C-alpha positions as CSV (number, residue, x, y, z in Angstrom):
1,M,100.6,114.0,104.9
2,N,103.5,113.6,102.6
3,G,103.2,112.7,98.9
4,R,104.5,109.2,99.4
5,S,102.0,108.4,102.1
6,K,99.1,109.7,100.1
7,E,100.1,107.7,97.0
8,R,100.4,104.6,99.1
9,L,97.1,105.1,100.8
10,S,95.3,106.3,97.7
11,N,96.1,103.0,96.0
12,S,95.4,100.8,98.9
13,F,91.9,99.7,98.0
14,F,93.1,98.9,94.5
15,V,95.7,96.4,95.6
16,L,93.4,93.6,95.0
17,F,92.5,95.0,91.6
18,L,96.1,95.3,90.6
19,S,97.0,91.9,91.9
20,L,94.2,90.5,89.8
21,F,95.6,92.2,86.8
22,L,99.0,90.6,87.5
23,S,97.6,87.2,88.3
24,C,95.5,87.0,85.2
25,L,97.6,89.0,82.8
26,S,95.5,88.1,79.8
27,L,93.1,85.6,78.4
28,S,94.8,82.6,76.8
29,H,93.8,81.7,73.2
30,S,91.3,79.2,74.5
31,A,89.4,82.1,76.1
32,V,87.3,82.4,72.9
33,V,85.4,79.2,73.9
34,S,85.4,80.2,77.6
35,R,82.0,80.6,79.2
36,V,80.7,84.1,79.9
37,V,80.1,84.6,83.6
38,A,79.2,88.3,83.6
39,E,78.7,91.3,81.4
40,V,79.6,94.9,82.4
41,N,78.2,97.5,80.0
42,G,78.5,95.0,77.2
43,E,82.0,93.9,78.0
44,I,82.3,90.3,79.1
45,I,84.1,88.5,82.0
46,T,84.8,84.9,81.2
47,S,85.0,81.8,83.3
48,Q,88.7,81.5,82.5
49,E,89.4,85.0,83.9
50,L,87.6,84.0,87.1
51,D,89.3,80.5,87.2
52,Q,92.7,82.1,86.9
53,V,92.1,84.2,89.9
54,L,90.5,81.4,91.9
55,R,92.9,78.6,91.1
56,P,95.6,79.3,93.8
57,L,92.9,80.1,96.4
58,Y,91.0,76.9,95.6
59,A,94.3,74.9,96.0
60,K,94.8,76.5,99.4
61,Y,91.3,75.7,100.5
62,K,91.5,72.1,99.4
63,R,94.5,71.7,101.7
64,A,92.6,73.1,104.7
65,Y,88.9,72.1,104.2
66,S,86.8,69.2,103.0
67,G,83.2,68.4,102.3
68,E,80.5,71.0,102.9
69,E,83.0,73.4,104.5
70,L,85.2,73.3,101.4
71,N,82.2,74.0,99.2
72,K,81.1,76.9,101.3
73,H,84.5,78.5,101.2
74,M,84.9,78.0,97.5
75,E,81.5,79.5,96.8
76,E,82.3,82.5,98.9
77,A,85.6,83.0,97.2
78,R,84.0,82.7,93.7
79,R,81.4,85.3,94.6
80,D,83.9,87.7,96.1
81,A,86.3,87.3,93.1
82,L,83.6,87.9,90.6
83,S,82.5,91.0,92.4
84,Q,86.1,92.3,92.3
85,L,86.4,91.5,88.6
86,I,83.2,93.4,88.0
87,E,84.5,96.4,90.0
88,R,87.8,96.3,88.2
89,K,86.0,96.4,84.8
90,L,83.8,99.3,85.9
91,V,86.8,101.4,87.1
92,L,88.7,100.6,83.9
93,Q,85.7,101.7,81.8
94,E,85.5,104.9,83.8
95,A,89.2,105.6,83.2
96,K,88.7,105.2,79.5
97,K,85.6,107.3,79.6
98,Q,87.6,110.1,81.2
99,N,90.2,109.7,78.4
100,I,93.0,109.1,80.8
101,Q,96.2,108.5,78.8
102,I,99.2,106.5,79.8
103,E,102.6,107.2,78.3
104,D,104.2,104.4,76.3
105,K,107.4,105.0,78.4
106,K,105.6,104.2,81.6
107,V,104.1,101.0,80.1
108,E,107.6,99.9,78.9
109,E,109.1,100.6,82.3
110,R,106.5,98.4,84.0
111,F,106.9,95.7,81.3
112,Q,110.6,95.6,81.9
113,A,110.0,95.4,85.7
114,V,107.7,92.3,85.2
115,K,110.3,90.8,82.9
116,S,113.1,91.3,85.4
117,K,111.3,89.1,87.9
118,F,112.2,86.1,85.8
119,D,115.6,84.5,85.9
120,S,116.1,84.5,82.1
121,D,114.4,85.7,78.9
122,D,113.6,82.1,78.1
123,E,111.8,81.7,81.4
124,F,109.8,84.9,80.8
125,Y,108.7,84.0,77.2
126,Y,107.9,80.4,78.4
127,A,105.6,81.9,81.0
128,L,103.9,84.1,78.4
129,E,103.5,81.1,76.0
130,K,102.0,79.1,78.9
131,E,99.4,81.8,79.4
132,G,98.7,81.9,75.7
133,M,99.6,85.5,75.3
134,T,102.0,87.8,73.5
135,T,104.2,90.7,74.7
136,D,101.8,93.1,73.1
137,Q,98.9,91.7,75.2
138,L,101.0,92.0,78.3
139,R,101.8,95.6,77.5
140,E,98.1,96.3,77.0
141,N,97.2,94.7,80.3
142,I,99.9,96.8,82.0
143,R,98.4,99.9,80.3
144,E,95.0,99.0,81.7
145,Q,96.5,98.5,85.1
146,L,98.0,101.9,85.1
147,L,94.8,103.4,83.9
148,V,93.0,102.0,86.9
149,K,95.8,103.2,89.2
150,T,95.8,106.7,87.8
151,L,92.1,107.1,88.0
152,S,92.0,105.9,91.6
153,R,94.7,108.4,92.6
154,Q,92.9,111.2,90.9
155,E,89.5,110.5,92.5
156,I,90.9,109.9,96.0
157,L,93.2,112.9,96.1
158,R,90.4,115.1,94.8
159,S,87.9,113.9,97.3
160,I,89.6,113.0,100.5
161,H,91.4,115.2,103.1
162,V,92.2,114.9,106.7
163,R,91.9,118.1,108.7
164,P,94.3,118.8,111.6
165,K,91.3,119.0,114.0
166,E,90.3,115.4,113.0
167,V,93.8,114.3,114.0
168,S,93.8,116.1,117.3
169,D,90.3,114.9,118.2
170,Y,91.2,111.3,117.5
171,Y,94.3,111.7,119.7
172,S,92.2,113.1,122.5
173,Q,89.7,110.3,122.3
174,N,92.3,107.6,122.1
175,T,95.1,108.8,124.4
176,Q,95.4,105.3,126.1
177,R,96.4,103.8,122.7
178,F,99.5,106.0,122.6
179,S,100.7,105.2,126.1
180,E,104.0,103.4,126.6
181,P,104.9,101.3,129.8
182,E,108.2,101.7,131.6
183,M,110.9,99.9,129.7
184,V,114.5,98.9,130.4
185,Q,117.4,98.1,128.1
186,M,120.1,96.0,129.5
187,G,123.2,93.9,128.7
188,Q,123.3,90.3,129.6
189,I,125.8,87.6,130.1
190,L,124.2,84.2,130.1
191,V,125.8,80.8,130.7
192,K,123.3,78.0,130.2
193,K,123.2,75.1,132.7
194,G,122.3,72.3,130.3
195,D,123.5,69.0,131.7
196,H,126.6,70.6,133.2
197,A,125.4,72.9,135.9
198,E,128.6,72.9,137.9
199,A,130.7,73.8,134.8
200,A,128.3,76.5,134.0
201,K,128.5,77.9,137.5
202,Q,132.3,77.9,137.3
203,K,132.2,79.7,133.9
204,I,129.9,82.5,135.2
205,E,132.1,83.0,138.2
206,E,135.1,83.5,135.9
207,A,133.0,86.0,134.0
208,Q,132.1,87.8,137.2
209,K,135.7,87.9,138.3
210,K,136.8,89.5,135.0
211,L,134.0,92.2,135.3
212,K,135.1,93.0,138.9
213,G,138.7,93.1,137.7
214,G,137.9,95.9,135.3
215,T,137.2,94.2,132.0
216,S,134.3,95.8,130.1
217,F,130.9,94.2,130.1
218,E,130.9,94.0,126.3
219,A,134.2,92.2,126.2
220,V,133.2,89.6,128.8
221,A,129.8,89.1,127.1
222,K,131.5,88.3,123.8
223,E,133.8,85.9,125.5
224,Y,131.5,84.1,127.9
225,S,127.9,84.7,127.0
226,E,125.7,82.0,125.3
227,D,122.7,84.1,124.5
228,P,121.8,85.4,121.0
229,Y,123.1,88.9,121.9
230,A,126.6,87.8,122.8
231,K,128.1,89.1,119.5
232,E,126.7,92.6,120.2
233,G,128.4,92.6,123.6
234,G,125.3,91.3,125.3
235,D,123.2,94.4,124.4
236,M,119.5,93.5,124.4
237,P,116.6,95.6,123.0
238,F,114.2,97.6,125.3
239,F,111.8,95.4,127.2
240,A,108.6,96.1,129.2
241,K,107.4,94.1,132.2
242,G,105.9,90.8,131.3
243,N,108.4,90.0,128.5
244,L,111.3,88.6,130.6
245,M,111.8,85.7,133.0
246,K,110.6,86.8,136.5
247,E,114.1,86.4,138.0
248,I,115.6,88.7,135.3
249,E,112.7,91.1,135.2
250,D,112.7,91.7,139.0
251,E,116.4,92.4,139.0
252,A,116.4,94.6,135.9
253,F,113.6,96.9,137.0
254,S,115.1,97.4,140.4
255,M,118.5,98.4,139.1
256,E,120.0,101.9,138.5
257,V,121.3,102.8,135.1
258,G,125.0,101.8,134.9
259,Q,124.6,99.2,137.7
260,T,125.8,95.6,137.2
261,S,124.2,92.8,139.1
262,E,125.5,89.9,141.0
263,T,125.0,86.5,139.5
264,I,121.3,85.5,139.1
265,E,120.3,81.9,138.8
266,S,117.2,80.8,136.7
267,D,116.0,77.5,135.3
268,L,117.9,78.4,132.1
269,G,121.2,79.1,133.6
270,Y,123.3,81.9,135.2
271,H,122.9,85.5,134.3
272,I,124.8,88.8,134.9
273,L,123.0,92.0,134.0
274,T,124.0,95.6,133.5
275,L,121.3,98.3,133.1
276,K,122.0,100.4,130.0
277,A,119.0,102.6,129.9
278,R,115.5,103.1,131.3
279,K,112.4,104.7,129.7
280,Q,109.7,105.9,132.1
281,D,106.1,105.2,131.3
282,R,104.6,108.0,129.2
283,V,101.9,109.0,126.7
284,K,103.5,109.8,123.3
285,P,102.8,113.5,122.5
286,L,100.6,114.4,119.5
287,S,103.6,115.6,117.6
288,E,105.2,112.2,117.7
289,V,102.1,110.3,116.5
290,Y,100.5,112.9,114.2
291,S,101.5,111.2,110.9
292,E,100.5,107.8,112.2
293,I,97.0,109.1,113.1
294,E,96.7,111.1,109.9
295,E,97.5,108.0,107.8
296,E,95.0,105.9,109.7
297,L,92.2,108.4,109.3
298,Y,93.1,108.8,105.6
299,Q,92.9,105.0,105.1
300,Q,89.5,104.8,106.7
301,K,88.2,107.6,104.4
302,V,89.7,105.8,101.4
303,E,87.9,102.6,102.2
304,A,84.6,104.4,102.8
305,F,85.0,106.4,99.6
306,H,85.8,103.3,97.6
307,E,82.6,101.6,98.6
308,K,80.5,104.7,97.7
309,W,82.4,105.4,94.5
310,V,82.1,101.8,93.1
311,E,78.4,101.7,94.2
312,K,77.8,104.8,92.2
313,L,79.5,103.3,89.1
314,K,77.4,100.2,89.5
315,K,74.2,102.2,89.6
316,K,75.0,103.8,86.3
317,A,76.2,100.6,84.7
318,H,74.4,97.6,83.1
319,V,75.8,94.6,84.9
320,V,74.5,91.0,84.2
321,V,75.8,88.0,86.2
322,Y,75.1,84.6,84.6
């Protein structure tokens, strides 16, 4: 597995953690009177932190649910969000315990990246003021975010590996998953009937006459066709059976590569096809899907590892939920 894939996968189960960091960058000044909802080894999690995470989710639920169903979803969301905040706090504490250091340069790069998402400096500083925070507080939260990310990468890369035999075994046991049906790629000239079937028929006959006179299919398609692929000379992507109108599918799959059809009539209009290429049904070889399988197995191990790792941190911690 290449380094980029490992980095992406090693951080996958921390996506929620990091998004929480970004969505609640800091406590506002009013946090000092905010209610404590949990303690993790003596460090508090406040109701304001929790509310900041839940606010957009609650707004979404209120648009979709009501009554008891709304209450049920909101309670579940609160429980899950608090659990994630506790886990985030545990991981951050472990990162500090291991004395992981983040360079000021990296913090500043991330700070500037956040700032660049705003249209202007005024908009950026207004957003900070609205959150009741300073640029120093933002930088500190970014540093904590990077601490969590760094620790997660270290722990996962040290603990998780996918052996070649695991990949080959998975391939052997799931061969059907990597099968591809027969597919065709064709060019099409389409003239829609609309309310003027006779005019459409005359237009397709003109197109057919030009084709038989030696004009290229692409040129005729650009001039006459009314389908979305006309600008590309009528070239369509590969299609498998079941994805086209029956009249078109029957003709396309019976043609030889390079062959151009006579005019075909459908409910939509009049069609002329040319078969560009055909792919026979096949099972992708292991060499073609190796990286895909490796990444999937790696992801599965990451998720399993995360659960065990966080559970281990919880067992060593003193967590109180109020």
